[in-house]
C-alpha positions as CSV (number, residue, x, y, z in Angstrom):
1,M,-20.9,24.4,11.2
2,K,-24.3,23.8,12.9
3,F,-25.9,23.3,9.5
4,I,-23.3,20.6,8.7
5,F,-24.0,18.9,12.0
6,Y,-27.8,18.9,11.6
7,I,-27.6,17.6,8.1
8,F,-25.2,14.8,9.3
9,I,-27.6,13.7,12.1
10,T,-30.6,13.7,9.7
11,L,-28.6,11.6,7.1
12,L,-27.5,9.2,9.8
13,I,-31.1,8.7,11.0
14,F,-32.3,8.2,7.4
15,T,-29.7,5.7,6.5
16,H,-30.3,3.7,9.7
17,S,-34.0,3.6,8.8
18,V,-33.4,2.4,5.3
19,H,-30.9,-0.2,6.4
20,S,-33.3,-1.6,9.0
21,Q,-35.4,-2.8,6.2
22,T,-32.6,-4.7,4.4
23,K,-30.7,-7.9,4.9
24,R,-27.8,-8.0,7.3
25,R,-24.9,-10.4,7.6
26,N,-23.5,-11.0,11.0
27,F,-20.0,-11.9,12.0
28,K,-17.4,-10.8,14.5
29,Q,-14.2,-9.0,13.4
30,H,-11.6,-7.2,15.5
31,E,-9.2,-4.6,14.1
32,V,-6.5,-2.3,15.3
33,G,-5.4,0.7,13.4
34,I,-3.6,4.0,13.2
35,L,-4.5,7.4,11.8
36,I,-1.9,9.7,10.3
37,G,-3.1,13.2,9.2
38,G,-3.8,16.6,10.4
39,S,-5.8,18.7,12.9
40,Y,-7.1,22.3,12.8
41,Y,-9.7,24.5,14.4
42,I,-12.5,26.9,13.6
43,G,-13.3,29.6,16.2
44,D,-12.8,33.3,17.0
45,L,-9.3,33.4,15.4
46,N,-10.4,31.4,12.3
47,P,-14.2,31.9,11.8
48,R,-14.5,30.2,8.4
49,K,-11.5,28.6,6.7
50,Q,-11.4,24.8,6.5
51,F,-8.0,23.2,6.9
52,F,-6.4,26.6,7.7
53,L,-3.1,26.3,9.7
54,T,-3.4,22.5,9.7
55,Q,-0.9,20.8,12.0
56,P,0.3,17.1,12.0
57,A,-1.9,14.6,14.0
58,I,-1.7,11.0,14.8
59,G,-4.1,8.4,16.4
60,A,-4.6,4.8,17.3
61,F,-7.9,2.8,17.6
62,Y,-9.6,-0.5,18.1
63,R,-12.6,-1.4,15.9
64,Y,-15.2,-4.1,16.6
65,T,-17.3,-5.1,13.6
66,P,-20.4,-7.3,14.4
67,N,-21.8,-7.2,10.8
68,Y,-21.2,-5.8,7.3
69,R,-22.9,-2.5,7.9
70,Y,-22.0,-1.4,11.4
71,A,-18.8,-1.1,13.5
72,F,-17.9,0.3,16.9
73,R,-14.6,2.1,17.4
74,A,-12.6,3.4,20.4
75,G,-9.3,5.2,20.3
76,F,-7.1,8.2,21.0
77,N,-6.0,11.1,18.8
78,F,-3.2,13.6,19.4
79,G,-2.8,16.8,17.4
80,T,-2.3,20.6,17.6
81,I,-4.6,23.4,16.7
82,M,-3.7,27.1,16.2
83,G,-4.9,30.4,15.2
84,D,-3.3,33.8,14.4
85,D,-5.0,37.1,13.7
86,S,-2.0,38.2,11.7
87,Q,-2.6,35.5,9.1
88,T,-6.0,36.9,8.0
89,E,-7.2,39.6,5.7
90,D,-10.0,40.6,8.0
91,A,-9.4,44.2,9.3
92,D,-11.0,43.5,12.8
93,Q,-8.8,40.5,13.4
94,L,-5.7,42.3,12.3
95,Q,-6.5,45.1,14.7
96,R,-7.1,42.5,17.6
97,N,-3.7,40.9,16.9
98,L,-4.2,37.7,19.1
99,N,-2.6,34.3,18.5
100,F,-2.7,30.8,20.2
101,K,-1.8,27.2,19.8
102,S,-3.0,24.2,21.8
103,Q,-2.3,20.5,21.9
104,I,-5.4,18.4,21.7
105,I,-5.5,14.9,23.3
106,E,-8.8,13.1,22.9
107,A,-10.3,9.7,23.7
108,H,-13.3,8.8,21.6
109,F,-16.0,6.2,21.1
110,L,-17.6,6.0,17.7
111,T,-20.4,4.1,15.9
112,E,-19.8,3.7,12.1
113,F,-22.4,3.0,9.4
114,N,-21.2,1.6,6.1
115,F,-23.2,2.6,3.0
116,L,-22.0,-0.6,1.3
117,E,-21.4,-4.0,2.9
118,Y,-17.8,-4.2,3.9
119,R,-15.4,-6.7,5.5
120,I,-11.6,-7.0,5.6
121,S,-10.6,-10.4,3.9
122,N,-13.7,-10.5,1.7
123,D,-13.1,-9.6,-1.9
124,K,-16.8,-9.3,-2.6
125,Y,-17.2,-6.6,0.0
126,K,-13.9,-4.7,-0.2
127,F,-14.9,-1.0,-0.4
128,T,-17.4,1.3,1.3
129,T,-18.0,4.9,2.2
130,F,-19.2,5.4,5.8
131,L,-20.5,7.9,8.4
132,F,-19.5,8.0,12.1
133,L,-20.9,9.6,15.2
134,G,-19.9,9.3,18.8
135,L,-18.7,11.0,22.0
136,D,-15.2,12.1,23.1
137,V,-13.4,13.6,26.0
138,F,-10.5,15.9,25.2
139,K,-7.9,18.0,26.9
140,F,-6.5,21.3,25.6
141,K,-4.2,24.0,26.9
142,P,-4.1,27.3,24.9
143,L,-0.8,29.1,24.8
144,A,0.1,32.5,23.4
145,N,3.4,33.4,21.7
146,V,5.4,36.0,23.6
147,G,8.7,36.6,21.8
148,S,10.6,33.3,21.8
149,Y,8.4,31.4,24.2
150,W,4.8,30.4,24.8
151,V,2.7,31.3,27.8
152,P,-0.3,29.3,29.2
153,L,-3.4,31.5,28.9
154,Q,-6.0,29.8,31.0
155,P,-4.5,30.7,34.4
156,L,-4.3,34.4,33.4
157,H,-8.1,35.0,33.1
158,T,-7.5,37.2,30.1
159,E,-11.2,38.3,29.9
160,G,-11.5,39.0,33.6
161,Q,-13.2,35.7,34.5
162,S,-13.8,35.0,38.2
163,K,-12.4,31.5,37.6
164,G,-10.7,29.7,34.8
165,Y,-12.5,27.5,32.2
166,K,-12.1,23.8,32.4
167,L,-9.3,22.3,30.3
168,I,-11.0,18.9,30.0
169,Q,-14.2,18.9,28.0
170,V,-16.5,16.7,26.1
171,A,-17.3,16.9,22.4
172,I,-19.4,15.2,19.8
173,P,-17.3,13.8,16.9
174,F,-18.9,13.0,13.6
175,G,-17.7,12.7,10.0
176,I,-17.3,10.8,6.8
177,G,-14.8,8.5,5.3
178,A,-14.0,5.6,2.9
179,K,-12.4,2.2,3.5
180,I,-10.9,-0.3,1.0
181,N,-9.1,-3.7,1.4
182,V,-5.6,-4.1,0.2
183,S,-5.0,-7.6,1.4
184,K,-6.7,-10.4,3.4
185,K,-5.7,-8.8,6.7
186,V,-5.2,-5.1,5.9
187,G,-7.4,-2.2,4.8
188,I,-6.8,1.5,4.4
189,G,-9.1,4.4,4.7
190,I,-9.5,8.2,4.6
191,E,-11.7,10.2,6.9
192,W,-12.6,13.8,8.0
193,G,-14.1,14.4,11.4
194,P,-15.4,17.7,13.0
195,R,-15.7,17.8,16.7
196,K,-18.6,19.9,18.1
197,T,-17.4,21.3,21.4
198,F,-19.3,23.0,24.2
199,T,-16.6,25.6,25.0
200,D,-15.7,28.9,23.4
201,Y,-12.2,28.9,24.9
202,L,-10.2,26.6,22.8
203,D,-8.4,29.8,21.7
204,D,-8.9,31.7,25.0
205,V,-11.1,34.2,23.2
206,S,-14.9,34.6,23.8
207,G,-16.3,37.8,25.3
208,T,-15.1,41.4,26.0
209,Y,-11.9,43.2,27.0
210,P,-11.8,43.6,30.8
211,D,-10.8,46.7,32.7
212,A,-7.3,46.1,34.0
213,S,-7.7,48.8,36.6
214,I,-10.7,47.2,38.2
215,I,-9.8,43.5,37.6
216,P,-6.2,43.2,38.8
217,F,-3.9,41.2,36.7
218,T,-1.5,39.6,39.1
219,K,0.1,37.1,36.7
220,N,3.0,37.9,34.4
221,H,1.9,39.0,30.9
222,A,-1.8,38.9,31.9
223,A,-2.6,42.5,30.8
224,E,-0.4,42.2,27.7
225,L,-2.0,39.0,26.5
226,S,-5.5,40.2,27.3
227,D,-5.2,43.2,24.9
228,R,-2.6,42.9,22.2
229,S,-4.4,45.2,19.8
230,K,-2.9,48.3,18.1
231,N,-5.3,50.3,20.4
232,A,-4.3,48.5,23.6
233,G,-5.6,50.1,26.8
234,N,-8.6,51.7,25.1
235,N,-10.8,48.7,24.5
236,V,-12.5,48.2,27.9
237,N,-15.9,46.3,27.4
238,K,-15.4,46.2,23.7
239,Q,-16.0,42.9,21.9
240,R,-12.9,40.6,22.0
241,G,-14.6,37.5,20.6
242,N,-18.0,36.1,19.7
243,P,-19.7,34.4,22.7
244,R,-22.7,33.3,20.6
245,T,-20.7,30.5,18.9
246,K,-18.7,27.6,20.3
247,D,-15.3,26.5,18.9
248,W,-14.7,23.4,16.7
249,Y,-11.7,21.3,16.2
250,F,-11.1,18.7,13.4
251,F,-9.1,15.5,12.8
252,F,-8.6,14.1,9.3
253,G,-6.2,11.7,7.6
254,V,-5.4,8.3,6.3
255,T,-6.0,5.1,8.4
256,L,-4.3,1.7,8.3
257,N,-6.6,-1.0,9.6
258,I,-5.3,-4.5,10.5
259,K,-7.5,-7.5,11.1
260,L,-6.6,-9.4,14.2
261,N,-6.4,-13.2,14.2
262,M,-9.4,-14.1,16.4
263,K,-11.8,-16.9,15.8
264,A,-15.3,-15.9,14.7
265,P,-18.5,-17.8,14.1
266,P,-19.4,-18.5,10.5
267,C,-21.1,-15.8,8.6
268,H,-24.9,-16.3,8.1
269,A,-27.8,-14.2,6.8
270,Y,-31.0,-13.3,8.4
271,N,-33.9,-11.1,7.7
272,H,-34.5,-8.1,10.0
């Protein structure tokens, strides 16, 4: 995933440099929109598979477009991510036998770059692919399934942490998409957006198994949910997760974009 992130940043810088040498058309356009799609994660309980265990997701946003190439967007997304060692073919994960799910609520601010000139209501510039990059703040709360109910994991300190990890974090969202006009006031789009986080605890898994006899587990289910392996009780200081990598989460889907009726100055061209 780091490779994808670095390639994306390089491409964004390159396209910005190329575009700075070209003609731009300025105008002001305001849009509101919704996203309907899915969310998923990559981390210790799902190291590689894209779109694995995808859950429904929704979002809403406001977009301000000052010219045909760039736009700025702010919004909220809501989804669920999950992972389950029992759903893999990896022998080590099957032995570990952990699971989790977590709701993700994020607020984001994005900058978009259109590869082609684009504007809702203009039939000459009705389609484009685009890149986006920004910053978001998100909240998560990992839960583990115990029989017929779900238990919050962060308060249990399942890896013997002296204090719990923060459930509100920042991330770097980036991604790709496409937009097309379907009427004078409406456009639709598709997009896929990874979120590079700075935590390894979206799934409550990162380091090693603690020693329950030295680090007391005072909460209900703490010892049980720390080590659910088929060799439970004999894994002290053995690897539980991979602390060298951080977790990722993703939103993707279809967007409906509606142009607002707001007066704007006439479009004009200038050289830059």
